[in-house]
C-alpha positions as CSV (number, residue, x, y, z in Angstrom):
1,M,106.5,148.1,99.7
2,G,102.9,145.3,99.9
3,K,102.7,142.2,101.3
4,I,104.8,140.4,99.6
5,K,107.7,142.6,99.0
6,D,107.7,142.5,103.8
7,A,107.4,138.8,103.6
8,I,109.9,138.5,100.8
9,Q,112.2,140.8,102.4
10,D,111.6,139.0,105.9
11,W,112.5,135.9,104.9
12,L,115.8,136.4,103.1
13,E,116.4,138.4,106.3
14,D,115.8,135.5,108.4
15,Y,117.2,132.5,106.5
16,G,117.8,133.7,102.5
17,Y,120.5,135.9,102.4
18,D,122.4,133.3,104.6
19,L,122.0,130.8,102.1
20,G,122.7,132.8,98.9
21,Y,119.7,134.5,97.8
22,D,118.3,138.0,97.4
23,M,115.7,140.2,96.6
24,T,116.7,139.1,92.8
25,N,117.0,135.2,93.1
26,Y,114.5,134.4,95.5
27,P,113.6,131.0,95.8
28,D,109.4,130.6,95.4
29,M,106.8,130.7,97.9
30,V,105.8,127.3,98.3
31,D,109.8,126.1,98.4
32,W,110.4,127.8,101.9
33,N,109.4,126.1,104.9
34,V,111.4,123.1,102.8
35,I,114.5,125.5,102.1
36,K,114.5,126.8,105.7
37,K,114.2,123.6,107.3
38,H,117.0,121.6,105.4
39,K,118.9,124.2,104.8
40,I,119.2,124.5,100.8
41,E,121.5,127.3,99.8
42,A,120.4,128.9,96.2
43,F,123.0,127.2,93.3
44,T,121.8,123.3,94.6
45,Y,117.9,124.9,95.6
46,Y,118.0,126.7,91.2
47,N,120.1,123.5,89.8
48,N,117.6,121.1,91.0
49,K,114.9,123.0,89.8
50,R,116.2,123.0,86.4
51,A,117.0,119.1,86.4
52,I,113.3,118.7,87.5
53,E,111.8,121.2,85.2
54,Q,113.4,119.4,82.3
55,E,112.1,116.1,83.4
56,D,108.6,117.8,83.0
57,L,109.6,119.3,79.5
58,R,110.7,115.5,79.0
59,I,107.7,113.6,80.3
60,K,105.1,116.7,78.4
61,Y,106.3,116.3,75.2
62,G,108.2,113.3,74.8
63,A,111.6,112.0,74.9
64,P,113.3,109.7,72.0
65,E,114.2,106.0,74.1
66,P,117.3,105.6,74.5
67,P,118.4,102.6,72.2
68,E,118.9,98.9,73.3
69,V,122.1,97.5,73.7
70,F,122.9,94.0,72.8
71,D,125.5,92.3,74.2
72,D,127.2,89.5,71.6
73,E,128.9,87.9,74.4
């Protein structure tokens, strides 16, 4: 195995498998310490990551402003 694959396998054995990660869905290496510290499960990690990526796309390409709501009271 290569050094990166060895590092992934070590992380999974030490922390990842217990949190729902495996060799097909391991998190980005830059996130390993945060995941370990806060015990972030795979489901939560990927849902939050997807939401952040969607927000980045909204910022990058612009999203329409929400319509103004007028209070007629």
